[in-house]
C-alpha positions in Angstrom: 0.0 0.0 0.0 1.3 3.5 -0.8 2.6 5.5 2.2 1.6 9.1 2.7 4.5 11.6 2.7 2.3 14.6 3.5 2.8 14.7 7.3 0.6 11.7 7.7 -2.1 13.0 5.4 -3.0 10.9 2.3 -2.8 12.5 -1.1 -5.0 12.3 -4.2 -2.2 10.5 -6.0 -2.0 7.8 -3.3 -5.7 7.2 -3.5 -5.5 6.9 -7.3 -2.6 4.4 -7.0 -4.4 2.3 -4.4 -7.7 2.3 -6.4 -5.9 1.7 -9.7 -7.5 4.7 -11.4 -6.4 8.1 -12.7 -6.1 11.3 -10.7 -9.0 12.7 -12.7 -11.2 9.7 -11.7 -10.5 10.2 -8.0 -11.3 13.9 -8.4 -14.6 13.1 -10.0 -15.4 10.5 -7.3 -14.9 13.2 -4.7 -16.8 16.0 -6.3 -19.2 14.4 -8.8 -19.6 10.7 -7.8 -22.8 10.4 -9.8 -20.9 10.6 -13.1 -18.9 7.4 -12.4 -19.8 3.8 -12.9 -20.8 2.1 -9.7 -17.8 -0.3 -9.6 -15.3 2.5 -10.2 -16.9 4.7 -7.6 -16.9 1.9 -5.0 -13.2 1.2 -5.7 -12.3 4.9 -5.1 -14.5 5.2 -2.0 -12.8 2.1 -0.5 -9.4 3.6 -1.2 -10.4 6.9 0.4 -11.7 5.1 3.5 -8.6 2.9 3.8 -6.2 5.9 3.5 -8.5 8.2 5.5 -8.1 10.7 2.6 -9.4 14.2 3.3 -10.2 16.2 0.2 -8.5 19.6 -0.1 -11.7 21.6 -0.7 -10.0 25.0 -0.7 -7.6 23.9 -3.5 -10.4 22.3 -5.4 -12.6 25.3 -5.1 -9.9 27.6 -6.3 -9.0 25.4 -9.3 -12.6 25.0 -10.4 -13.7 28.5 -9.4 -16.6 26.8 -7.8 -16.9 26.6 -4.0 -18.9 23.9 -2.2 -19.0 25.9 1.1 -21.8 28.1 2.4 -20.7 30.4 5.3 -23.2 31.0 8.1 -22.9 33.8 10.6 -24.8 33.1 13.7 -25.2 35.7 16.6 -25.3 33.1 19.3 -25.1 29.3 19.8 -27.2 29.5 22.9 -30.6 29.8 21.2 -32.3 26.6 20.3 -34.1 28.1 17.3 -30.8 29.0 15.6 -29.7 25.3 15.9 -32.9 24.2 14.2 -32.3 26.7 11.4 -28.8 25.3 10.9 -30.3 21.8 10.7 -32.8 22.9 8.0 -30.1 24.8 6.1 -27.5 22.0 6.2 -30.0 19.2 5.3 -31.2 21.0 2.2 -27.8 22.2 1.1 -26.3 18.7 1.4 -28.7 17.5 -1.3 -26.8 19.8 -3.7 -23.3 19.0 -2.6 -23.0 22.2 -0.5 -21.8 22.3 3.1 -21.9 24.9 5.8 -19.1 26.7 7.7 -20.3 28.3 10.9 -19.0 31.5 12.6 -20.4 33.0 15.8 -20.6 36.8 15.9 -21.6 37.0 19.6 -24.0 39.8 18.7 -21.0 42.1 18.2 -21.4 44.9 15.7 -18.0 46.3 16.5 -16.2 43.2 15.2 -18.6 42.1 12.4 -16.7 43.7 9.5 -13.5 41.9 10.3 -15.3 38.6 10.9 -17.1 39.0 7.5 -13.8 39.7 5.7 -12.3 36.6 7.2 -15.3 34.5 6.2 -15.4 35.9 2.7 -11.7 35.2 2.4 -12.6 31.5 2.4 -14.4 32.2 -0.9 -17.8 30.7 0.0 -20.4 30.1 -2.6 -22.9 32.1 -0.5 -23.4 33.7 2.9 -26.3 33.1 5.3 -26.8 35.6 8.1 -28.9 34.6 11.1 -28.9 38.3 12.0 -29.7 41.4 10.1 -28.1 44.1 12.3 -24.6 45.1 11.1 -22.2 48.0 11.5 -22.0 50.4 8.6 -18.6 48.9 7.8 -20.1 45.5 7.9 -22.8 46.5 5.5 -20.2 47.8 3.0 -18.3 44.5 3.2 -21.6 42.5 2.6 -22.6 44.8 -0.3 -19.2 44.1 -2.0 -19.2 40.3 -1.1 -19.7 39.2 -4.7 -21.8 36.2 -3.6 -25.5 35.7 -2.7 -26.3 36.9 0.8 -29.4 35.6 2.7 -30.6 37.4 5.8 -32.7 35.3 8.1 -34.8 35.5 11.3 -35.9 39.0 10.6 -37.6 41.2 8.0 -35.2 44.1 7.7 -36.5 47.4 6.4 -33.6 47.6 3.9 -32.6 44.1 2.9 -29.1 43.6 1.6 -30.1 40.9 -0.8 -32.5 38.0 -0.1 -34.5 37.6 3.1 -36.2 34.7 4.9 -37.7 35.6 8.3 -40.6 37.2 10.2 -41.5 40.4 12.0 -40.3 40.6 15.6 -42.4 43.7 16.1 -45.5 41.8 15.2 -44.5 39.1 17.6 -44.4 41.7 20.4 -47.7 43.1 19.3 -49.4 39.7 19.0 -48.4 38.6 22.6 -49.5 42.0 24.0 -52.8 41.8 22.2 -53.4 38.3 23.5 -52.8 39.4 27.1 -55.0 42.4 26.8 -57.8 40.3 25.3 -57.4 38.1 28.4 -58.3 41.1 30.6 -54.8 42.3 31.5 -54.1 46.0 31.6 -51.0 46.2 33.8 -48.5 44.4 31.5 -44.7 44.6 31.9 -42.1 43.7 29.2 -39.1 41.8 30.5 -36.1 42.0 28.1 -32.4 42.2 27.8 -29.8 44.8 27.0 -31.4 47.2 24.6 -28.1 48.2 22.9 -27.1 44.7 21.9 -30.4 43.0 21.0 -32.1 44.5 18.0 -34.7 41.7 17.7 -35.6 42.2 21.4 -35.9 45.9 20.6 -38.3 45.2 17.8 -40.5 43.0 20.0 -40.4 45.8 22.6 -41.5 48.2 19.9 -44.5 46.0 19.1 -45.4 45.9 22.8 -45.2 49.7 23.2 -47.2 50.3 20.0 -50.0 48.0 21.0 -50.2 49.2 24.6 -50.4 52.8 23.4 -53.0 52.0 20.8 -55.1 50.4 23.5 -54.7 53.3 25.8 -52.5 51.5 28.3 -49.2 52.3 30.0 -46.4 51.4 27.6 -43.5 52.4 29.9 -43.5 49.3 32.0 -40.2 47.9 30.8 -37.6 46.0 32.8 -34.2 44.9 31.4 -31.5 42.5 32.6 -28.0 43.4 31.5 -26.8 39.9 30.4 -25.5 39.1 26.9 -27.2 35.7 27.0 -30.6 35.8 28.7 -30.5 32.7 30.8 -32.9 31.1 33.3 -31.2 33.1 36.0 -31.8 36.3 34.0 -35.5 35.4 34.2 -35.4 35.0 37.9 -33.6 38.3 38.4 -35.9 40.1 35.9 -39.2 39.0 37.3 -38.0 40.0 40.8 -37.4 43.5 39.4 -40.8 43.4 37.8 -42.5 42.6 41.0 -40.5 45.2 43.0 -40.8 48.1 40.5 -44.4 47.3 39.2 -46.1 45.4 42.0 -49.5 45.9 40.3 -48.3 43.8 37.3 -50.8 41.1 36.3 -48.9 39.9 33.2 -45.4 39.9 31.9 -44.0 39.3 28.4 -40.6 37.6 28.7 -38.1 37.9 25.9 -37.6 34.2 25.5 -39.0 30.9 26.8 -35.8 30.4 28.9 -36.4 33.8 30.5 -40.0 32.9 31.2 -38.9 29.6 32.8 -36.7 31.5 35.2 -39.5 33.9 35.9 -41.9 31.0 36.7 -39.3 29.5 39.1 -38.9 32.8 41.0 -42.7 33.3 41.1 -43.0 29.9 42.7 -40.3 30.7 45.2 -42.1 33.9 46.2 -45.5 32.2 46.4 -46.8 34.1 43.3 -49.2 31.9 41.4 -48.9 31.6 37.6 -51.3 32.5 36.0 -53.7 33.4 38.8 -51.5 36.1 40.2 -49.3 36.7 37.3 -49.6 35.6 33.6 -46.4 34.9 31.7 -45.5 34.5 28.0 -42.3 33.6 26.3 -41.0 33.4 22.7 -39.5 30.6 20.7 -41.6 27.5 21.8 -38.6 25.7 23.1 -38.9 21.9 23.6 -39.5 22.3 27.4 -42.2 25.0 27.1 -45.2 22.7 26.8 -43.9 20.5 29.7 -43.6 23.3 32.2 -46.2 23.5 35.0 -48.1 25.5 34.0 -47.4 25.1 30.3 -46.0 28.2 28.7 -47.8 30.5 26.3 -45.3 31.4 23.6 -44.7 32.1 19.9 -43.8 29.3 17.5 -41.4 29.9 14.7 -40.7 27.4 11.8 -37.0 27.6 12.5 -36.2 24.5 10.5 -38.3 25.9 7.6 -36.3 29.1 7.7 -33.1 27.1 7.0 -34.8 25.1 4.2 -36.1 28.2 2.5 -32.8 30.0 2.8 -31.0 26.9 1.3 -33.4 26.7 -1.6 -33.0 30.4 -2.5 -29.3 30.1 -2.1 -29.0 27.1 -4.4 -31.1 28.8 -7.0 -29.0 31.9 -6.8 -25.8 29.9 -7.1 -26.9 27.8 -10.0 -28.9 30.3 -12.1 -27.8 33.7 -10.6 -31.5 34.8 -10.9 -34.7 34.9 -8.9 -37.8 37.1 -8.8 -38.4 39.5 -5.8 -41.3 37.4 -4.5 -39.2 34.3 -4.0 -36.2 36.3 -2.6 -38.2 37.8 0.2 -40.0 35.1 2.2 -42.0 35.9 5.4 -42.5 32.6 7.2 -44.7 34.2 9.9 -45.3 32.9 13.4 -48.0 31.4 15.6 -49.0 32.4 19.1 -49.3 29.1 21.1 -51.8 29.7 23.9 -51.2 27.5 27.0 -51.9 27.6 30.7 -49.5 30.3 31.8 -51.7 33.1 30.3 -55.3 32.0 31.1 -57.9 34.8 31.4 -57.2 37.0 34.4 -58.9 36.0 37.6 -57.6 38.4 40.3 -56.8 36.3 43.4 -56.6 37.4 47.0 -52.9 37.7 46.6 -53.2 40.1 43.6 -55.8 42.1 45.4 -53.5 42.4 48.4 -50.6 43.4 46.3 -52.7 46.1 44.7 -53.6 47.6 48.1 -50.2 47.2 49.8 
């Protein structure tokens, strides 16, 4: 058997020698296996497996001027919805021989331009952004990227290219409307740092708009200064809500995880959910329906966002054309009403809080 001389890494030539085929045949087996006869393909695949051959995608992409990599910039790896979008994106792209390369921007606008330059330096076939907020320098980098750019998880006012998402402002408005229709007037919004969470700001804007339109106090806002809103952030946040706005009968939590923490703190304080305080979340995480009480939230087709983005991207890569209707997809959302936001029934505890 041929021995590798490339610091332990097998070469294309070694695979060809072991399989008894040409270099071109091995290259085709790696990049376009469907064009080879089954017996030839199996021989090459067996040699690849035996030598643990790793294709040099970068070199291949440069020589063919065709990349098989799609870069994905994700603001955080802590949110379950983003993971589901990556699943949908990857599963659809793999059907077309495309694979994803992931970078975490950590919600940072100050460093996004440099991150984008480094990613684009890898010469991806396209770029998927699970974020639509960028610095002015980042926007300039994206506008000169030279590859299709898909923004997801939002409907930006000024899209850079293609978009697959939904309106976070409408999410905030829909949850607020639901609580008002349940009889609540003293509603508080519990969110995170306003300067680093543009999507949270949009949901807050929807809350304020709806409260104002219904003649209610829109200033009841509490924030927790944490980059990643954890369960503990929900515990801290709801404590602030109850301290600053003791007449609160309902609270809109930025995410389901925050709502879970709020529910735990309410239980510790002897505050009944939903009789004393109704709670809502956002994201419909796996645990949300299993909480006691089950959590009212908003459901997003996170997997579908990834699939839509992949299909648009593949179409753009292969044909370099697509009409505006197909390039801008609003997947919408659903308010999932569960036990945590039942119609308001003021309890003795609430009445006492209102008169303390």
